[in-house]
N, CA, C and O atoms as CSV, one atom per row, in Angstrom:
chain,resi,resn,atom,element,x,y,z
A,1,MET,N,N,0.768,-1.422,-0.106
A,1,MET,CA,C,0.028,-0.097,-0.031
A,1,MET,C,C,1.140,1.415,-0.070
A,1,MET,O,O,1.063,2.538,-0.567
A,2,LEU,N,N,1.719,0.978,0.407
A,2,LEU,CA,C,2.942,2.301,0.847
A,2,LEU,C,C,3.405,2.495,-0.516
A,2,LEU,O,O,3.105,3.593,-0.985
A,3,LEU,N,N,4.010,1.769,-1.217
A,3,LEU,CA,C,4.765,1.500,-2.375
A,3,LEU,C,C,3.804,2.452,-3.525
A,3,LEU,O,O,4.083,3.424,-4.228
A,4,ASP,N,N,2.245,1.447,-3.269
A,4,ASP,CA,C,1.639,1.910,-4.441
A,4,ASP,C,C,0.900,3.360,-4.215
A,4,ASP,O,O,0.744,4.105,-5.183
A,5,PHE,N,N,0.397,3.778,-2.747
A,5,PHE,CA,C,0.031,5.378,-2.918
A,5,PHE,C,C,1.023,6.173,-2.951
A,5,PHE,O,O,0.983,7.153,-3.695
A,6,TYR,N,N,2.107,5.918,-2.161
A,6,TYR,CA,C,3.013,7.123,-2.043
A,6,TYR,C,C,4.099,7.084,-3.194
A,6,TYR,O,O,4.811,8.078,-3.334
A,7,GLN,N,N,4.239,6.174,-3.888
A,7,GLN,CA,C,5.486,6.111,-4.991
A,7,GLN,C,C,6.706,6.667,-4.609
A,7,GLN,O,O,7.230,7.497,-5.351
A,8,PRO,N,N,7.281,6.309,-3.479
A,8,PRO,CA,C,8.533,6.855,-2.907
A,8,PRO,C,C,9.614,6.462,-3.862
A,8,PRO,O,O,9.476,5.656,-4.783
A,9,ALA,N,N,10.800,7.167,-3.524
A,9,ALA,CA,C,12.137,7.200,-4.125
A,9,ALA,C,C,12.740,7.298,-3.014
A,9,ALA,O,O,12.285,8.132,-2.231
A,10,ASP,N,N,13.934,6.496,-2.592
A,10,ASP,CA,C,14.702,6.334,-1.852
A,10,ASP,C,C,15.451,7.709,-1.594
A,10,ASP,O,O,16.051,8.441,-2.380
A,11,GLY,N,N,15.195,7.826,-0.102
A,11,GLY,CA,C,15.832,9.415,0.416
A,11,GLY,C,C,14.765,10.313,0.377
A,11,GLY,O,O,14.882,11.297,1.107
A,12,MET,N,N,13.474,10.187,-0.479
A,12,MET,CA,C,12.637,11.065,-0.579
A,12,MET,C,C,11.798,11.299,0.381
A,12,MET,O,O,11.573,10.284,1.041
A,13,SER,N,N,11.277,12.166,0.706
A,13,SER,CA,C,9.786,12.074,1.528
A,13,SER,C,C,8.765,12.091,0.979
A,13,SER,O,O,8.799,12.124,-0.251
A,14,ALA,N,N,7.646,12.079,1.569
A,14,ALA,CA,C,6.289,11.623,1.204
A,14,ALA,C,C,5.543,12.024,2.391
A,14,ALA,O,O,5.556,11.491,3.500
A,15,ASN,N,N,4.764,13.239,1.914
A,15,ASN,CA,C,3.572,13.674,2.756
A,15,ASN,C,C,2.833,12.601,3.313
A,15,ASN,O,O,2.733,11.546,2.688
A,16,ARG,N,N,2.268,12.769,4.500
A,16,ARG,CA,C,1.471,11.433,5.085
A,16,ARG,C,C,0.178,12.150,4.545
A,16,ARG,O,O,-0.162,13.168,5.148
A,17,TYR,N,N,-0.518,11.769,3.567
A,17,TYR,CA,C,-2.265,12.208,3.370
A,17,TYR,C,C,-3.143,11.284,3.798
A,17,TYR,O,O,-4.354,11.501,3.762
A,18,LEU,N,N,-2.686,10.292,4.193
A,18,LEU,CA,C,-3.682,9.068,5.199
A,18,LEU,C,C,-3.617,8.967,6.255
A,18,LEU,O,O,-2.444,8.906,6.624
A,19,THR,N,N,-4.637,8.885,7.375
A,19,THR,CA,C,-4.460,8.601,8.664
A,19,THR,C,C,-4.180,6.904,8.948
A,19,THR,O,O,-4.344,6.064,8.064
A,20,LEU,N,N,-3.893,6.695,9.836
A,20,LEU,CA,C,-3.724,5.394,10.180
A,20,LEU,C,C,-5.273,4.449,10.021
A,20,LEU,O,O,-5.517,3.283,9.710
A,21,GLU,N,N,-5.853,5.270,10.290
A,21,GLU,CA,C,-7.389,4.706,10.215
A,21,GLU,C,C,-7.685,4.357,8.660
A,21,GLU,O,O,-8.094,3.263,8.270
A,22,GLN,N,N,-7.415,5.448,7.863
A,22,GLN,CA,C,-7.767,5.225,6.473
A,22,GLN,C,C,-6.905,3.987,5.741
A,22,GLN,O,O,-7.320,3.230,4.863
A,23,MET,N,N,-5.605,4.007,6.356
A,23,MET,CA,C,-4.750,3.009,5.537
A,23,MET,C,C,-5.183,1.772,6.091
A,23,MET,O,O,-5.017,0.825,5.322
A,24,ALA,N,N,-5.840,1.410,7.522
A,24,ALA,CA,C,-6.290,0.505,7.780
A,24,ALA,C,C,-7.460,0.102,6.980
A,24,ALA,O,O,-7.410,-0.970,6.377
A,25,ASN,N,N,-8.374,0.753,6.920
A,25,ASN,CA,C,-9.613,0.563,6.277
A,25,ASN,C,C,-9.469,0.143,4.895
A,25,ASN,O,O,-10.125,-0.799,4.450
A,26,SER,N,N,-8.748,0.713,4.289
A,26,SER,CA,C,-8.139,0.283,2.684
A,26,SER,C,C,-7.751,-1.063,2.508
A,26,SER,O,O,-8.400,-1.782,1.747
A,27,ILE,N,N,-6.725,-1.507,3.151
A,27,ILE,CA,C,-6.249,-2.835,3.255
A,27,ILE,C,C,-6.904,-3.802,4.349
A,27,ILE,O,O,-6.331,-4.824,4.725
A,28,GLY,N,N,-8.160,-3.392,4.832
A,28,GLY,CA,C,-8.805,-4.397,5.591
A,28,GLY,C,C,-8.027,-4.917,7.333
A,28,GLY,O,O,-7.930,-5.970,7.963
A,29,THR,N,N,-7.782,-4.058,7.454
A,29,THR,CA,C,-6.803,-4.137,9.099
A,29,THR,C,C,-7.381,-3.226,10.021
A,29,THR,O,O,-8.419,-2.573,9.912
A,30,THR,N,N,-6.488,-3.284,11.020
A,30,THR,CA,C,-6.886,-2.146,12.092
A,30,THR,C,C,-5.909,-1.092,12.146
A,30,THR,O,O,-4.769,-1.461,11.864
A,31,LYS,N,N,-6.055,0.119,12.433
A,31,LYS,CA,C,-4.781,1.103,12.849
A,31,LYS,C,C,-3.962,0.626,13.528
A,31,LYS,O,O,-2.875,0.884,13.011
A,32,GLU,N,N,-3.810,-0.066,14.615
A,32,GLU,CA,C,-3.087,-0.598,15.549
A,32,GLU,C,C,-2.179,-1.266,14.838
A,32,GLU,O,O,-1.020,-0.852,14.837
A,33,LEU,N,N,-2.523,-2.376,14.129
A,33,LEU,CA,C,-1.817,-3.019,13.035
A,33,LEU,C,C,-0.984,-2.537,12.258
A,33,LEU,O,O,0.108,-3.074,12.070
A,34,VAL,N,N,-1.424,-1.253,11.573
A,34,VAL,CA,C,-0.919,-0.654,10.933
A,34,VAL,C,C,0.304,0.455,11.104
A,34,VAL,O,O,1.007,0.930,10.212
A,35,SER,N,N,0.336,0.703,12.450
A,35,SER,CA,C,0.748,1.585,13.169
A,35,SER,C,C,2.222,0.791,13.872
A,35,SER,O,O,3.310,1.338,14.050
A,36,LYS,N,N,1.851,-0.653,14.188
A,36,LYS,CA,C,2.639,-1.731,14.607
A,36,LYS,C,C,3.758,-1.931,13.266
A,36,LYS,O,O,4.969,-2.084,13.424
A,37,THR,N,N,3.103,-1.895,12.017
A,37,THR,CA,C,3.800,-2.645,10.996
A,37,THR,C,C,4.566,-1.399,10.434
A,37,THR,O,O,5.770,-1.466,10.188
A,38,LEU,N,N,4.018,-0.549,10.287
A,38,LEU,CA,C,5.064,1.106,9.987
A,38,LEU,C,C,6.263,1.218,10.963
A,38,LEU,O,O,7.377,1.609,10.612
A,39,HIS,N,N,5.957,0.866,12.136
A,39,HIS,CA,C,7.359,0.977,13.161
A,39,HIS,C,C,8.239,-0.546,12.894
A,39,HIS,O,O,9.459,-0.697,12.831
A,40,ARG,N,N,7.617,-1.135,12.823
A,40,ARG,CA,C,8.443,-2.465,11.923
A,40,ARG,C,C,9.155,-2.093,10.947
A,40,ARG,O,O,10.368,-2.257,11.078
A,41,PHE,N,N,8.726,-1.579,9.873
A,41,PHE,CA,C,9.696,-0.969,9.007
A,41,PHE,C,C,10.567,-0.094,9.345
A,41,PHE,O,O,11.661,-0.067,8.781
A,42,ALA,N,N,10.228,0.803,10.354
A,42,ALA,CA,C,11.174,1.927,10.481
A,42,ALA,C,C,12.391,1.161,11.405
A,42,ALA,O,O,13.514,1.592,11.147
A,43,ASP,N,N,12.342,0.249,12.287
A,43,ASP,CA,C,13.088,-0.344,12.999
A,43,ASP,C,C,14.197,-1.207,12.100
A,43,ASP,O,O,15.380,-1.336,12.415
A,44,GLU,N,N,13.513,-1.819,10.815
A,44,GLU,CA,C,14.195,-2.492,10.186
A,44,GLU,C,C,14.888,-1.869,8.865
A,44,GLU,O,O,15.426,-2.494,7.951
A,45,GLY,N,N,14.690,-0.081,9.045
A,45,GLY,CA,C,15.501,0.640,8.530
A,45,GLY,C,C,15.024,0.879,6.895
A,45,GLY,O,O,15.739,1.461,6.078
A,46,MET,N,N,13.777,0.354,6.612
A,46,MET,CA,C,12.988,0.798,5.506
A,46,MET,C,C,12.577,1.729,4.882
A,46,MET,O,O,12.548,1.954,3.672
A,47,ILE,N,N,12.067,2.589,6.215
A,47,ILE,CA,C,11.362,3.964,6.414
A,47,ILE,C,C,11.895,4.647,7.425
A,47,ILE,O,O,12.624,4.033,8.203
A,48,GLU,N,N,11.651,6.027,7.621
A,48,GLU,CA,C,11.492,7.052,8.754
A,48,GLU,C,C,10.157,7.591,8.581
A,48,GLU,O,O,9.662,7.986,7.525
A,49,ILE,N,N,9.647,7.565,9.693
A,49,ILE,CA,C,8.205,8.244,9.996
A,49,ILE,C,C,8.198,9.304,10.885
A,49,ILE,O,O,8.973,9.363,11.840
A,50,ASN,N,N,7.344,10.167,10.618
A,50,ASN,CA,C,6.867,11.115,11.667
A,50,ASN,C,C,5.624,11.462,11.585
A,50,ASN,O,O,5.141,10.972,10.564
A,51,ARG,N,N,4.743,12.178,12.273
A,51,ARG,CA,C,3.550,12.644,12.108
A,51,ARG,C,C,3.202,13.143,10.651
A,51,ARG,O,O,2.051,12.994,10.242
A,52,MET,N,N,4.056,13.664,9.948
A,52,MET,CA,C,3.606,14.490,8.920
A,52,MET,C,C,4.184,14.055,7.379
A,52,MET,O,O,3.828,14.628,6.350
A,53,GLN,N,N,5.182,12.888,7.433
A,53,GLN,CA,C,5.716,12.655,6.613
A,53,GLN,C,C,6.546,10.957,6.411
A,53,GLN,O,O,7.315,10.589,7.299
A,54,PHE,N,N,6.345,10.276,5.488
A,54,PHE,CA,C,7.661,9.238,5.726
A,54,PHE,C,C,8.796,9.499,4.607
A,54,PHE,O,O,8.701,10.204,3.602
A,55,VAL,N,N,9.693,8.878,4.975
A,55,VAL,CA,C,10.869,8.901,4.095
A,55,VAL,C,C,11.404,7.654,4.039
A,55,VAL,O,O,11.866,7.021,4.988
A,56,PHE,N,N,11.313,7.237,2.634
A,56,PHE,CA,C,11.620,6.104,2.467
A,56,PHE,C,C,13.312,5.669,2.061
A,56,PHE,O,O,13.840,5.969,0.990
A,57,THR,N,N,13.819,5.096,2.899
A,57,THR,CA,C,15.158,4.673,3.194
A,57,THR,C,C,15.473,3.387,2.686
A,57,THR,O,O,16.684,3.412,2.467
A,58,ASN,N,N,14.979,2.193,2.362
A,58,ASN,CA,C,15.032,1.103,1.460
A,58,ASN,C,C,13.794,0.763,0.929
A,58,ASN,O,O,12.928,0.093,1.492
A,59,ARG,N,N,13.740,1.357,-0.412
A,59,ARG,CA,C,12.594,0.997,-1.080
A,59,ARG,C,C,12.659,-0.589,-1.793
A,59,ARG,O,O,11.717,-1.370,-1.919
A,60,GLU,N,N,13.956,-0.764,-2.171
A,60,GLU,CA,C,13.838,-2.179,-2.367
A,60,GLU,C,C,13.640,-3.196,-1.226
A,60,GLU,O,O,13.242,-4.312,-1.562
A,61,GLY,N,N,13.832,-2.991,-0.117
A,61,GLY,CA,C,13.419,-3.647,1.126
A,61,GLY,C,C,11.929,-4.037,0.988
A,61,GLY,O,O,11.574,-5.216,1.001
A,62,LEU,N,N,10.904,-2.802,0.830
A,62,LEU,CA,C,9.942,-2.659,0.923
A,62,LEU,C,C,9.232,-3.741,-0.295
A,62,LEU,O,O,8.349,-4.581,-0.128
A,63,GLU,N,N,9.921,-3.397,-1.464
A,63,GLU,CA,C,9.296,-4.386,-2.568
A,63,GLU,C,C,9.494,-5.837,-2.210
A,63,GLU,O,O,8.645,-6.728,-2.188
A,64,MET,N,N,10.675,-5.895,-1.956
A,64,MET,CA,C,10.751,-7.663,-1.461
A,64,MET,C,C,9.686,-8.123,-0.761
A,64,MET,O,O,9.052,-9.111,-1.132
A,65,LEU,N,N,9.381,-7.395,0.385
A,65,LEU,CA,C,8.356,-7.578,1.466
A,65,LEU,C,C,7.143,-7.610,0.747
A,65,LEU,O,O,6.403,-8.586,0.871
A,66,ALA,N,N,6.835,-6.645,-0.007
A,66,ALA,CA,C,5.383,-6.934,-0.919
A,66,ALA,C,C,5.503,-7.956,-1.855
A,66,ALA,O,O,4.697,-8.877,-1.718
A,67,GLY,N,N,6.261,-8.031,-2.728
A,67,GLY,CA,C,6.394,-9.510,-3.491
A,67,GLY,C,C,6.152,-10.672,-2.431
A,67,GLY,O,O,5.214,-11.456,-2.572
A,68,GLN,N,N,6.773,-10.725,-1.682
A,68,GLN,CA,C,6.540,-11.878,-0.686
A,68,GLN,C,C,4.962,-12.300,-0.360
A,68,GLN,O,O,4.406,-13.386,-0.519
A,69,ASP,N,N,4.531,-11.249,0.071
A,69,ASP,CA,C,3.025,-10.902,0.329
A,69,ASP,C,C,2.332,-11.463,-0.995
A,69,ASP,O,O,1.723,-12.528,-0.895
A,70,LYS,N,N,2.380,-10.894,-2.081
A,70,LYS,CA,C,2.045,-11.461,-3.440
A,70,LYS,C,C,2.211,-12.959,-3.465
A,70,LYS,O,O,1.270,-13.699,-3.754
A,71,ASP,N,N,3.218,-13.329,-3.211
A,71,ASP,CA,C,3.414,-15.084,-3.607
A,71,ASP,C,C,2.703,-15.681,-2.626
A,71,ASP,O,O,2.639,-16.889,-2.852
A,72,LEU,N,N,2.113,-15.351,-1.587
A,72,LEU,CA,C,1.798,-15.882,-0.304
A,72,LEU,C,C,-0.136,-15.598,-0.812
A,72,LEU,O,O,-0.988,-16.274,-0.236
A,73,ASN,N,N,-0.411,-14.909,-1.531
A,73,ASN,CA,C,-1.566,-14.371,-1.855
A,73,ASN,C,C,-2.127,-13.656,-0.810
A,73,ASN,O,O,-3.335,-13.806,-0.630
A,74,VAL,N,N,-1.367,-12.735,0.090
A,74,VAL,CA,C,-1.796,-12.009,1.444
A,74,VAL,C,C,-2.422,-10.774,0.555
A,74,VAL,O,O,-2.949,-9.813,1.117
């Protein structure tokens, strides 16, 4: 969802237009799980997050995760 909606480039920031609740609703989960997942991505060095924007620091890592989910039909 991050890759599709924000279309980030490594090192570039993207303004956060969606709330956690909107993100959760768009993928059929809870805002708590979205928050936990975003923080996991941050802990793994793929993104930096704050209240206003994302900075994508490892797009390739996010793409690999997204590809794994597609392979699992998630």
